[in-house]
C-alpha positions in Angstrom: 8.6 -29.8 -7.5 6.1 -31.3 -10.0 6.7 -28.6 -12.6 10.3 -27.6 -13.4 10.5 -23.8 -12.9 11.6 -21.6 -15.7 13.2 -19.2 -13.1 14.1 -20.7 -9.8 15.6 -18.5 -7.1 16.4 -18.2 -3.4 17.3 -14.9 -1.7 18.1 -13.7 1.7 17.1 -10.1 2.7 18.5 -8.6 5.8 17.0 -5.5 7.5 19.4 -3.3 9.4 21.9 -0.4 9.0 24.4 -0.8 6.1 27.1 1.1 4.3 26.4 0.2 0.7 29.6 1.6 -0.6 31.8 -1.1 0.9 30.1 -4.0 -0.8 32.1 -4.1 -4.0 33.3 -7.2 -5.7 36.9 -6.3 -4.7 35.8 -6.2 -1.0 34.4 -9.7 -1.3 37.7 -10.9 -2.8 39.8 -9.1 -0.1 37.7 -10.9 2.6 38.1 -14.2 0.8 34.3 -14.4 0.4 34.4 -14.8 -3.4 37.3 -16.0 -5.6 39.1 -13.3 -7.7 38.0 -14.9 -11.0 34.3 -14.5 -10.0 34.8 -10.8 -9.0 36.8 -10.0 -12.1 33.9 -11.1 -14.3 31.3 -9.3 -12.1 28.8 -6.9 -13.8 28.7 -3.8 -11.6 25.4 -2.0 -11.8 26.1 0.8 -9.4 28.4 1.5 -6.5 27.3 4.5 -4.5 26.9 5.6 -0.8 23.2 5.1 -1.2 23.1 1.7 -3.1 25.4 -0.9 -4.5 24.3 -3.5 -7.1 26.4 -6.2 -8.9 26.1 -9.6 -10.4 28.9 -12.2 -10.2 28.5 -15.7 -11.5 25.8 -17.3 -9.2 25.3 -14.2 -7.0 23.2 -11.1 -7.4 23.8 -8.5 -4.7 21.9 -5.3 -3.9 22.6 -3.2 -0.8 20.9 0.0 0.4 21.2 1.7 3.7 18.3 -0.4 5.1 18.4 -3.7 3.2 21.0 -6.2 2.2 19.8 -8.7 -0.5 21.8 -11.7 -1.8 20.1 -13.8 -4.4 21.0 -16.9 -6.4 19.2 -18.4 -9.4 21.6 -21.4 -9.5 21.8 -24.5 -7.3 23.2 -25.2 -4.8 21.2 -22.6 -3.0 23.1 -23.2 0.2 25.9 -20.9 -1.1 23.8 -17.8 -0.5 23.3 -18.8 3.1 27.0 -19.5 3.6 28.0 -16.2 2.1 25.6 -14.1 4.1 26.5 -15.9 7.4 30.2 -15.4 6.8 29.8 -11.7 6.0 27.9 -10.9 9.2 29.5 -13.4 11.5 33.2 -13.0 10.6 33.5 -9.4 9.2 30.5 -7.3 10.0 29.4 -8.8 13.3 29.1 -5.3 14.8 26.3 -4.3 12.4 22.9 -4.3 14.1 20.3 -6.4 12.3 16.6 -6.2 12.9 15.2 -9.0 10.8 15.8 -11.2 7.8 13.7 -13.1 5.2 14.4 -16.4 3.4 12.6 -16.1 0.1 11.8 -18.9 -2.4 10.7 -17.5 -5.7 9.7 -19.4 -8.9 8.2 -18.7 -12.3 6.8 -21.8 -14.0 5.0 -22.5 -17.2 1.5 -24.1 -17.5 0.1 -25.7 -20.6 -2.6 -23.2 -21.3 -4.7 -20.3 -20.0 -7.1 -22.8 -18.6 -4.4 -24.4 -16.4 -3.3 -21.0 -15.1 -6.9 -20.0 -14.5 -7.6 -23.1 -12.4 -5.0 -21.8 -10.0 -6.5 -18.3 -9.9 -10.1 -19.5 -9.6 -9.3 -22.0 -6.8 -7.4 -19.3 -4.8 -9.8 -16.5 -5.6 -13.2 -17.8 -6.7 -15.4 -15.3 -8.6 -18.8 -16.4 -7.2 -18.4 -14.3 -4.0 -18.1 -11.3 -6.2 -21.7 -11.5 -7.3 -22.9 -10.0 -10.6 -19.6 -8.3 -11.3 -17.8 -11.6 -10.7 -19.9 -13.3 -13.4 -18.6 -10.7 -15.9 -15.2 -12.2 -15.4 -16.4 -15.2 -17.3 -15.8 -18.9 -17.1 -12.2 -18.5 -18.3 -9.3 -16.2 -17.6 -9.8 -14.4 -20.9 -12.3 -11.9 -19.3 -10.3 -11.3 -16.1 -9.5 -12.9 -12.8 -6.9 -12.9 -10.0 -3.9 -10.6 -10.6 -2.2 -11.0 -7.2 -3.0 -12.7 -4.0 -0.9 -12.8 -0.7 -1.7 -15.0 2.2 0.0 -14.4 5.6 0.7 -16.7 8.5 1.3 -14.9 11.9 1.9 -16.3 15.3 4.2 -18.9 13.8 4.5 -21.7 16.4 7.7 -21.6 18.4 8.9 -18.3 17.0 8.8 -14.6 18.1 5.5 -12.8 17.8 6.6 -10.6 14.9 7.7 -13.5 12.7 5.5 -14.3 9.7 5.3 -16.3 6.5 3.9 -14.6 3.4 3.0 -16.4 0.1 2.2 -14.4 -3.0 0.8 -15.9 -6.3 0.5 -13.9 -9.5 0.6 -14.4 -13.3 4.3 -14.4 -14.3 5.6 -11.3 -15.8 8.9 -13.0 -16.7 7.4 -15.8 -18.9 6.0 -13.9 -21.9 5.7 -16.5 -24.6 3.3 -18.8 -22.7 1.0 -18.8 -19.7 3.1 -18.7 -16.5 2.7 -18.4 -12.8 4.9 -16.7 -10.2 4.9 -17.9 -6.6 7.0 -16.2 -3.9 7.3 -17.6 -0.3 8.8 -15.1 2.2 9.8 -16.6 5.6 10.3 -13.6 7.8 12.4 -13.9 11.0 13.0 -11.4 13.8 15.5 -11.5 16.7 12.9 -11.6 19.4 14.1 -9.9 22.5 17.8 -9.6 21.3 18.9 -6.1 20.4 22.0 -4.2 19.3 25.0 -6.2 18.3 23.4 -9.3 19.9 20.6 -9.2 17.5 22.9 -9.7 14.5 24.6 -12.7 16.2 21.2 -14.2 17.1 19.8 -13.7 13.6 22.8 -15.4 11.9 22.3 -18.4 14.2 18.7 -18.5 13.2 19.6 -18.3 9.5 22.1 -21.1 9.7 19.7 -23.3 11.7 16.6 -22.7 9.6 17.7 -22.1 6.0 17.3 -25.7 4.8 14.0 -26.3 6.4 12.7 -22.9 5.3 13.5 -23.6 1.7 12.0 -27.1 1.9 8.8 -25.7 3.4 8.6 -23.1 0.7 9.0 -25.7 -2.0 6.1 -27.7 -0.5 3.9 -24.7 -0.7 5.0 -24.0 -4.3 4.4 -27.6 -5.2 0.8 -27.4 -3.9 0.2 -24.3 -5.9 1.5 -26.1 -9.0 -0.9 -29.0 -8.3 -3.9 -26.6 -8.6 -3.2 -26.3 -12.3 -4.0 -29.9 -12.9 -7.4 -31.2 -14.1 
């Protein structure tokens, strides 16, 4: 990417039916999914029948009854794919899964407000807003785009409910300089597969498409970054 991100993450979010209470650091060690040294240093946020959260080395995990989210902010990102695939292929293959998303998220700095505003004005020009749009001024100091999401549906060669969503916002994580947040959500469904078969099918899709999905997301992010340039 043309601008080195300040925060650079990849997450996988599964939609299904989960038992949050089992997903403790010790369970991952017992299943040989994480080394004991990593689990011993884990920061456990909460372990409850409704939700489990913990952070261990490169991994941040959050599980509710409906969602399983595994995220990493550290390369190599492939580790998060390998962990999720092992969990749901080797140990929890009986869990029905309905969908999953591969998410590429970055926060990056830009030199000044003008650079950030070029992105916002390009993606959401003020002229179509008429007289009120003119009150937003020529720069971002008077206002502008706060959040924009674009969605692709009918993704070629994929089930009808698959979609790709891209969100662009001012960064709320970079506070000492102008920053931009870009999130690319690549949403996959199991097509006609259902029940236990849906989980197996979705893990196949995850393993086959993770690298290309992350690369595609990075191309989109790189283009958004280019809009900040004169």
